[in-house]
N, C-alpha and C positions, 0 to 999 in steps of 0.2 A: 609689535613695534617697540623700538627701544624706549627707555625712560626719557631720553633726550627729545625724541620726537613727540612723545606724549605731553611732556611739559611745554613744548613749543606750541602744540595745538591748544592747550589750556590757555597759554599766554595770548595767543592770537584771538581766541574767543573773548577773553577779558578785554583786550584793547579794542576789539571791534565794538563791544558794548560801550567802552569808554568814549569811542569816536562818535557815538550817538548821544551819550549822556552830557558831555561837555558843551557842544554847540546847541543841542536841541531841547534839553530839559527846561531851560528858561522859556523857550518858545511854547512848550507844552503847558507850562504853568500859566503863561499869559493868555494863550488862545483858548485853552480848554477850561482852566479853573479860574480865570479872571484875575490873576495876581498882577499887581502893579510892578513897575520896575523896582521901586524901593522895597516892596515886599519880597521880590525875588532875591535882591541883594542881601536882605536881612537873613532869610532862611539859609542861603548858601554860606554866608559868613558865620552864622551861629553854628552851622554844621561843622565848619572848619575848627572853630574854637572847641566844640564838643569832642572832637577827635583827640584833643589833648587829654581828656579823661578816658575816652573809650580805648585809645591805643594801649596805654599801660595795663588797663584791666584785661583787655583781650589777650595781650602778650602773656600775662600771668596765668590766665585760664589755659591758653594753648600750651604753655610749658608743662602743665600737669597732665596732658593727654598722652596716651601711650602710642598714638598714631599721628604722624605728622599731617595727615589729611584732615584732621578734625576741624581746624579753622576754615579750611576750604569748604567743607560741608556746612558749617555754621553760617558763613556769609552767603553762600550761594542759595541755600534754602531760605534764609531771611529775604534775600533779594527777590526770589521767585514768588514767594507768598506776598511780599509787599507790592510788587508790580501788578500782581493779579488783583489785589484789592484796590489799587490806586484809581483805576477807571471807574470804580463804583462809588468813590467818595465825593462828597460835596461839602462846601463850607471851608473857610480859610483855616480854622483851627485844626480840623481833622487832616486836611491835606498837608498843612504845615508840619504836623507831628510825624506823619508818615514819611514825608520827604526828608525830614531830619534823620530818621532811622535809616532810610535807604542810602542817603549820602554817606553816613558814617560807615555803613556796611560796604558800600562800593569802594570807598577809599581804604577801609580796613583790609579789604581783600588784596589791595595793591602790593604791600610788602610781602604778603604770603606768596602771591604769584611770582613776584620778582625773585625771592630767595629760592623757591622751588625750581625756577628756571635756571638760576645760577648753579644750584647744587647738582641737578640732574644732567646738565649739559657738560659737566666736567669730564664725563666719559662718553665716548661715542659722538655721533654727529646728529644735528648740526651743532657747531661750537656756539658758545654763548653769544658772541657778537652777532653772528648770522641769525640766531634764534630771536634775539631781542630786536634786530632790525626787521625781521618778518612781523613781529608783534606790532611794531610801530607802523608798518605798512598796513596791517589789519585795521589800525585806527583810521587811516585814510579810507580804507574800503568801507568801514562802518559808516563814516560820515557821508561818503558818496552814495551809498546804497539808500540810506534813510532820506537824504535830500532828494534823490531821484524818485523815491516812492511818494514823498510829499507832493512833488510837482506833478507826478503822474495821476495820483488819486485826488488831488485838490483838498485833502483832509490831513489831519494831524495824528490819526490813530497809528500810522506806521512807527511813530516815536515810541509809543507805549508797547506796541506789538513786538518791535525789534528788541527792546530791553527785556521784555518778558521771555521771549524765545531764547535769547542768549543766556539769560540767567538759568533757565531750565536745562539747557544743554550743558551748562557748566557744572550742574550737579552730577550729570553722567560723566563728564570729563574728570571731575574730582575723584569719582569712584574708579576711573580708569588709571589713575596714577598708581604707581607701585606702592604697596604698603610699606612704610618705613618706620621703624621704631624711633621714638623720641627719647633719647638717652639723657637729656639735659637735667630734668628734675623728677620725671615721672617715677622712675624706679626707686628713688629715694623716699617717695611718699611725702614729699614736702607739702605742708599746708599752703592754701591759696595765699594767705597773707604774707608768708615768707617768700613765695615766688614773686609776688608783687614787689616786695621790698628788694629782692635781688634784681628785678628788672629796673626799678628806679635807681638802684644802687650803681647802675652803669654810669649814671651822671656824675658819680664821684671820680670817675676816670677823667682827668683834665683833657687828655687827647680826644676822647670820644665827645665830650661836651663841646670842645672847640670845633670839632668836625661838624657836629649836627647844626650848630648855628652858622658856621661858614657856608656849608652847602645849602642849608635852609634859606638863608638870606639871598644867596645868589639866585636860587630858583624862584624865590618869592618875588624877585624884582621883575619877573615877567607879568605880574598881575595887571599893570596898567595896559599892556598890550592886549591881554585877554579881555579886559573890561572895555577899553575904549579904542583899541587899534582899528577895528573895522569902521567904527563911527568916524574917526578922524580921516581915514582913507576915503570914506564916502562923502561926508559932509564938508570937510575942509579941503581935501585934495581932489575931490570929485572924480575918483576912480570908479569904473564900472564894477558891477558885481563879479564879472568874469576876472577882472584884474585883481580884485580883492581875494577871490578864491585862489588865483595863481600864486599870490604872495604867501598865503597860508600854506599852500602845498609845497612851495619851495623850501620853507622852513622845515616841514615834516620830512621831505625827501632828503634834505641835508642831514637830518638826524639819522634816517635810515641808512644813508650812504656811509656815514661815519661809523655806525655800529657794525655794519656788515663788512665794509672794506678796510676800515682803519682800526677796528676793535682790537685785532691781534697786534698790529703795529704799536698801538697806544700802550700796550702792556709793557713796553720797554721803559716807560716812565713810572715814577712813583705815583700812587693814587693821589697824593696831595698835590703833585705837579699838575695833574689833570684838572683838579678843582681850581687851582690858581689860574690856569688857562681859561677855564670857564668864566671866572670872575673878571678877567681882563676883557674877554669878549663881550660880557654883559655891560660893562662900563662903556665901552666903545659904542655898542649897539644902541643903548637907550639915550646916550648923549647925542648921537647922530639923529635918532628919530625925533628928538625934540626940535630939531631945526627944519622939520618938514622937507626932507630931501626928495628930489624927483625920483621917478620910477626906476631909472637906470642905476641910481645909487641904492635904492631900497632893496633891489634884488641881491646884490652881494651882502648887504647888511642882514638880510634874512638868512643867508647861508651861514652866518655866525651862530645860528641856532645849533649848529653841529657842535660848537664849543660851549656856548652859554648854558645849553641844556644837556646835550649828549655827553660831553666830556665831564661835566660836573656829576652827572648821574653815574656814569661808568666808574669814575674815580671813587665816588661814594660807595658803590657796591663793593668794589675791590678793597677799599679801606675797611669796611665792616667785616667782610669775609676774612681778611688777614688778621683782624683783631680778635674775632670771636669764634671763627670756625663754623662748622655746619650746625651744631646743636644750639648755639646762642645767636646766630645771625638773624633768624626770624624775629626774635625778641628785640634785638638791637634795631632792626628795621622798623618795628612798630613803635619803639620809643622815639626813634628819629622822626618818623612820620607824624606821630601824635604830639610830641612836645616841641618840635622845632618847625618842621616843614608846614604842617597844616595851620597852626596858629599864625605864623609869620605871613603865610600866603593870605589867610583870611583877613588879617589886619591890613595888608596891602590892598586887598580888594575893597575893603571898607573905605579907604581914603582915595582910591582911584576914581570912583564915581564923582564925588564932590570936586576933585582936582580937575577932571575933564569939564564939568559944568562951569567952573570958575575961570580956568586958564587954558583949557584945550591941550594942544600938543606939548607945551612946555612942562606939563605934568610928568612927562617922561623923566625930567631931571630929578624928581623925587626918587624914581626907581634907580637912577644913576647913583644916588647917595646910598640907597639900600645895597646895591651891588658892590659899591666901593667898600662898605663896611664888611660885607661878606668876604671880599677879596683880601682885606687886611687880616681878617681872622684866618683865612686860608694860608696866607704867607706865614703867619705865626705858626700854624699847624705844621707846615712843611719844614720850617726852620727847627721846630721842636723835634720832628721826626729824624732829621739829619743829625742833629746834635745827639739825640739818644742813640742812634746807630753808631756814631763815632765813639761814644763812651763805652759801648758794648763791643766795639771792634767788629762790626758787621756792615754789610753793604747790600743794597737792594739789587736783586737779579731778576731779569725777565722770567715769565713762566717757562717751565720746561715740562717735558713728558716724563712721568714717573710711573712705570708699570701701567701705562695706558691711561693714567689719570693726570690731568693738567694741574700743576701746582700754580695757583693764581698769584701767589706772592711769597717770596722767600727772602730770608736774610742769611748770608753766609759769613763766616769769620774771615777777617782780613787783618792786615797790619794796622798799626796805630793811626796812620793817615787814611781817612776814608772819604770817598766821594760818592755822590749819587745825584741823579737828575731829578 
């Protein structure tokens, strides 16, 4: 099979596991290990903040490996061993410590899988948008499968069993990836401390720093929905479980549809423009959610997930790829996930619970403020990019085929007056 197909299979496995981890890990902790809601919130939030340390350290370690698959092996082996041990542990401290490691490893794997998919789908089929859409569909498949098994068995072991199985298969899928030399730092024999310094040095680039906080804040603004969305729909709006599941699936399917059917079309626009569109959609979405809209309004609002998440995500991936290329994109992704995305999301999760307890649905307005701040940064980023292109006499062009390889982003010389979308 082609590298593009192999990377698509790897991504589908990862997101199938993600589809179990996100909705069902809290249920496992509560039903099997006796965690309270507050304890679950604390462990997940601390894991988010811990990724601010783990992300740059992992990026520096991965930069020194001669094989790009090294971080794939590291994280999948840690996950497999960790999930195997999880069922045997008792006591809050032991389970807390292990879940912390597992959460860091699972989220640490995300930028590695994403960049592998982006890199290997540039040649051959499926193209990136289709491959990433299939991975999102695998998220739905994972959620549906585990939910069905829980209902069918009347037990919660399918949560643990599914995560263990997916992690084990991902070790084999990592070995199945083509062996690619990592040319970023490994050949130079650069010490770990210098690689870490170079990774953190990316933050000295104003455009990159502006990007990671713009995109990070827009995506973090979904925290209130993930924390309290189902509770509001059930307890306040009195929707049935089937209706709530439908609303979640509409959002995910909108994401899949955007990536598969509009991913290519969206490449006509600057990556920064996609992030701006995501910010606008997020502001509209959370402001409307705060007003407790009826079901017929909620459905099109959930479709905005195609912009608030998918467009922001796709714009971010293209922005990083254009700025750093193949060798440095994994590091940039880990810096972004570790220092912007994870901490901002964890902070938003921490405040979402108390907001729901105190004011309910109007808590969404706090997320409107978060998204609005991200939108302002995204607008600044876009203006900065256009101004820089004008000074250099370049213009953004959509991707083109170059000897069979898709050029994701390119700038071409033009006259003194330059425009770009």
